C-alpha positions as semicolon CSV with decimal commas, in nm:
position;residue;x (nm);y (nm);z (nm)
1;M;25,254;25,047;4,996
2;S;25,341;24,679;4,974
3;L;25,368;24,703;4,595
4;L;25,593;25,010;4,621
5;H;25,804;24,829;4,879
6;L;25,844;24,539;4,636
7;W;25,964;24,770;4,358
8;L;26,206;24,949;4,593
9;S;26,340;24,636;4,762
10;P;26,674;24,494;4,641
11;W;26,638;24,267;4,338
12;F;27,007;24,187;4,284
13;E;27,345;24,335;4,365
14;L;27,581;24,522;4,133
15;W;27,936;24,580;4,261
16;G;27,820;24,525;4,617
17;A;27,524;24,767;4,602
18;P;27,154;24,669;4,576
19;V;26,962;24,730;4,255
20;T;26,582;24,758;4,263
21;R;26,321;24,662;4,007
22;L;26,219;25,025;3,988
23;E;26,570;25,130;3,890
24;V;26,593;24,864;3,619
25;L;26,262;24,974;3,465
26;A;26,359;25,342;3,485
27;V;26,690;25,267;3,314
28;A;26,519;25,078;3,029
29;L;26,270;25,360;2,969
30;S;26,546;25,621;2,981
31;L;26,756;25,438;2,724
32;G;26,456;25,413;2,493
33;M;26,392;25,784;2,538
34;V;26,744;25,886;2,439
35;I;26,748;25,656;2,136
36;L;26,424;25,814;2,014
37;N;26,565;26,161;2,083
38;L;26,859;26,079;1,858
39;R;26,609;26,004;1,583
40;V;26,406;26,320;1,661
41;N;26,106;26,095;1,728
42;P;25,831;26,264;1,937
43;W;25,750;25,934;2,110
44;A;26,060;26,002;2,317
45;W;25,852;26,240;2,530
46;P;25,599;25,991;2,674
47;L;25,891;25,764;2,763
48;A;26,054;26,063;2,932
49;I;25,737;26,122;3,136
50;L;25,723;25,762;3,257
51;A;26,097;25,749;3,334
52;S;26,079;26,078;3,525
53;L;25,793;25,954;3,742
54;L;25,987;25,641;3,832
55;Y;26,312;25,826;3,896
56;G;26,129;26,079;4,113
57;V;26,034;25,797;4,350
58;L;26,378;25,638;4,328
59;F;26,579;25,957;4,391
60;H;26,362;26,049;4,689
61;H;26,425;25,700;4,825
62;Y;26,801;25,764;4,804
63;G;26,783;26,115;4,951
64;L;26,863;26,298;4,626
65;Y;26,591;26,555;4,679
66;G;26,704;26,797;4,410
67;E;26,704;26,523;4,149
68;A;26,369;26,396;4,282
69;A;26,204;26,739;4,257
70;L;26,356;26,783;3,911
71;Q;26,167;26,477;3,788
72;G;25,837;26,651;3,863
73;V;25,953;26,947;3,658
74;F;26,063;26,706;3,384
75;V;25,712;26,561;3,366
76;L;25,563;26,906;3,307
77;V;25,836;27,010;3,063
78;S;25,804;26,680;2,878
79;F;25,436;26,743;2,809
80;W;25,537;27,087;2,678
81;G;25,825;26,938;2,476
82;W;25,596;26,676;2,325
83;W;25,360;26,953;2,216
84;Q;25,653;27,157;2,079
85;W;25,782;26,868;1,866
86;L;25,436;26,804;1,724
87;W;25,304;27,158;1,675
88;G;25,569;27,408;1,791
89;R;25,692;27,697;1,577
90;D;26,030;27,867;1,557
91;E;26,105;28,239;1,555
92;H;26,004;28,253;1,187
93;Q;25,672;28,078;1,254
94;Q;25,796;27,767;1,076
95;A;25,762;27,412;1,213
96;L;26,045;27,341;1,456
97;S;26,356;27,194;1,297
98;V;26,694;27,087;1,431
99;R;26,913;27,400;1,430
100;P;27,206;27,561;1,614
101;L;27,147;27,800;1,902
102;P;27,244;28,165;1,846
103;R;27,566;28,239;2,034
104;R;27,414;28,506;2,258
105;H;27,167;28,251;2,393
106;W;27,456;28,027;2,500
107;W;27,578;28,287;2,748
108;Q;27,224;28,348;2,870
109;G;27,182;27,974;2,919
110;L;27,506;27,938;3,116
111;A;27,407;28,233;3,335
112;F;27,069;28,065;3,398
113;W;27,248;27,741;3,492
114;A;27,479;27,920;3,738
115;V;27,198;28,112;3,908
116;M;26,974;27,806;3,938
117;W;27,264;27,600;4,075
118;V;27,313;27,845;4,361
119;L;26,940;27,880;4,429
120;I;26,863;27,508;4,423
121;G;27,174;27,425;4,624
122;S;27,078;27,682;4,888
123;V;26,727;27,538;4,918
124;L;26,855;27,181;4,948
125;D;27,118;27,285;5,201
126;R;26,871;27,474;5,418
127;Y;26,551;27,272;5,398
128;T;26,657;26,909;5,344
129;D;26,894;26,657;5,500
130;S;27,080;26,612;5,170
131;T;27,445;26,524;5,222
132;V;27,539;26,665;4,881
133;P;27,316;26,973;4,830
134;Y;27,529;27,169;4,583
135;W;27,658;26,861;4,405
136;D;27,299;26,746;4,364
137;A;27,195;27,095;4,250
138;L;27,457;27,121;3,973
139;P;27,313;26,856;3,735
140;T;26,961;26,946;3,848
141;A;27,003;27,305;3,726
142;G;27,180;27,195;3,407
143;S;26,903;26,949;3,329
144;L;26,646;27,227;3,331
145;L;26,848;27,407;3,065
146;G;26,906;27,092;2,862
147;Q;26,539;26,998;2,865
148;W;26,435;27,347;2,754
149;W;26,679;27,349;2,461
150;L;26,588;26,990;2,367
151;A;26,218;27,079;2,351
152;R;26,298;27,363;2,112
153;K;26,523;27,134;1,900
154;W;26,838;27,338;1,956
155;I;27,143;27,127;1,867
156;D;27,324;27,276;2,166
157;N;27,112;27,077;2,412
158;W;27,352;26,787;2,358
159;P;27,672;26,946;2,498
160;V;27,465;27,060;2,797
161;W;27,351;26,702;2,854
162;L;27,710;26,584;2,815
163;M;27,820;26,807;3,105
164;V;27,516;26,710;3,314
165;N;27,572;26,338;3,255
166;V;27,942;26,346;3,346
167;V;27,865;26,516;3,680
168;S;27,573;26,278;3,739
169;V;27,792;25,970;3,693
170;A;28,009;26,080;3,985
171;L;27,704;26,171;4,197
172;F;27,528;25,839;4,149
173;A;27,848;25,643;4,202
174;Y;27,893;25,827;4,532
175;K;27,540;25,720;4,629
176;L;27,620;25,360;4,521
177;M;27,349;25,372;4,255
178;W;27,573;25,179;4,020
179;L;27,318;25,086;3,755
180;T;27,208;25,448;3,721
181;A;27,572;25,560;3,720
182;V;27,638;25,322;3,429
183;L;27,324;25,453;3,257
184;Y;27,446;25,812;3,282
185;A;27,788;25,709;3,151
186;V;27,605;25,565;2,849
187;F;27,406;25,890;2,832
188;A;27,732;26,084;2,819
189;V;27,846;25,882;2,518
190;L;27,503;25,915;2,355
191;S;27,518;26,291;2,412
192;V;27,820;26,304;2,184
193;V;27,647;26,076;1,933
194;G;27,333;26,292;1,944
195;W;27,536;26,609;1,903
196;Q;27,697;26,475;1,587
197;A;27,372;26,326;1,455
198;W;27,177;26,650;1,494
199;R;27,459;26,851;1,333
200;R;27,441;26,615;1,033
201;L;27,064;26,656;1,015
202;H;27,105;27,033;1,014
203;R;27,369;27,021;0,738
204;Q;27,147;26,793;0,531
205;S;26,845;27,021;0,568
206;C;27,056;27,323;0,471
207;A;27,189;27,138;0,165
208;E;26,837;27,037;0,061
209;A;26,713;27,395;0,107
210;A;26,996;27,524;-0,113
């Protein structure tokens, strides 16, 4: 416990709020993960696993129980996503490629997000001492959708992450987790960059196929 206490104890202050060693390491791993995602590099997934484990501890420490529980799900989904990027097949039994999501799946995805938001928010409100149960649940539910679509290489994972990241910036700023708030602001920008990069990759693959 002494080692964990060291990693969770304040290391320096940012805008009047303490920043821990654990948060700094989680931020560095998360940035590396997103950069590799932009390049469609499967090594993004082991970084995602490590970052999720660290953030699970950190979010629980700050009372963000929905986000903390989500990290455990992220670890499991990241192993699945890693496998998908290496050996997964699409609906035509071809190796997974970057491609747009069929429109009907967009509405199904948004419905999934809405239902999970209500369910997760209700659980946090009833069974935890969270001060922001439904606010915490909103990006938590959206992240489940984003991770699923990312693992299947749907281009549309990026606008989902954009919405999740914008909400998360406000949530982490409210909790005075300034370094993580800055990280998610960077994530929001990178979501737009990733969206454009994956659309270009798809256009290039279509042009090469033609």
